[in-house]
N, C-alpha and C positions, 0 to 999 in steps of 0.2 A: 967375594965374602966367602969365608969358609963355611962348611956345613957343620952343624952340631951333631955330635952322635945322638942317636935315639935314646930316651931314657928307658930304663928297664922298669918294668912294672914291679911294684913291691909284692913281697911274698904274702899269700893270703894268711891272715892271722886267725880269723874266725873259724873254729872247727866245725860249726854247724854248716856253714857255707861250703866248706870243703867236703864235708860228708854228703851234702845234697849234690855237688857237682859229681862226685864219685858215683852216687846212686844214679844220677841221670846217664852217665857214660855207661853204667852196666845194664840198667833197665830204663831206657828213654821214656817209656809211657807210664812209668810209676808217678802216681799223684798221691799227695797226702790227703786223707779224709777230710771231707768239708766239715768245718765246725758248724754246730747248731747256731741258728740265729738267735740272739738274745732279743728280749723285749726292749723298746726304747726306754731310756732313763727318763724319770719325771723331771720337769723343768724346775720346780721349786726345791730348794735345798732340804726343807724338812720331809717332803715326800720322798726324796731320794734316800735319806737317812731311814725312814720307815721301811722302804724296800730292802735296804741293806740289812737291817735288824731282822726282818722276817726271813730273809735268805739264811742269815746266820743261825737262826733258831730253827731252820727247817720247816718253816710255816709258809714259804712262798707258794702261791697257787699257780699252776700252769695256765697260760693264757689261751683260751680256746677260740675258734673261729666264730664269727657271728652266725646265728642260724639264718638259713636260707628264707627268702620271702616267698609267700604263696603268690604265684603269677596271677591268679583270679583276683585276690584281694588288691594287688598292685593295679590292675586294670580298672577295677571299680573305683579306687581312690583317685586314679587319674581322670577318669570320667567326670567324677563329682568336682574335682579342682578345676577342670577346664570350663565348666559351665557356671561355677559358683559366683564369681565376680560379676559376670554378665547378668545372672539372675538377680543378684543383689541390687546391682544398678537400676535394673528394670523396675524394681519394687519401691525404689526411693522416689521421694518427690524431688522437683528441682531445687527447691529451697534447701532440703536436707543435703542433697549432693553438694550444693554450693558451701554449705557450713563445713562439711567434711573436707572438701578441697582447701578451704581457708585455713583450716586447723592444720592440715598437712603442710601447706605452705610455710605456715608460721613456724612449725616444727623444724622444717628444713633450713630456714633463714635465721632461726635463733642463734644468738652469739653464745659460744661456750664460755662458761664462767672461768676466769683466768687466762683467757687466750688473747692477749693483746700485748 
């Protein structure tokens, strides 16, 4: 069986790709500047339209980072949360705990409307 001749690579037509290759050959460590990360787009179509309108009118507000939490306040909240359920259960009577448990079970097993 005869071997086929190797196909030649087509000439590069995109001038930007060609310019990038030339730049890489001249200055191998040159990197383009990183673009700023944009805020995520809203899921709803109307919200996205509002964002576009605000950007076009120059009213878009920069998104800031959330404020840092006070570690002391976080620790106090955690302490209260860790003992809250146990303290509540200790205060309840057996009958009241039973009623709460029955109500929770009924909510878990309730059939959704239109799901059949």
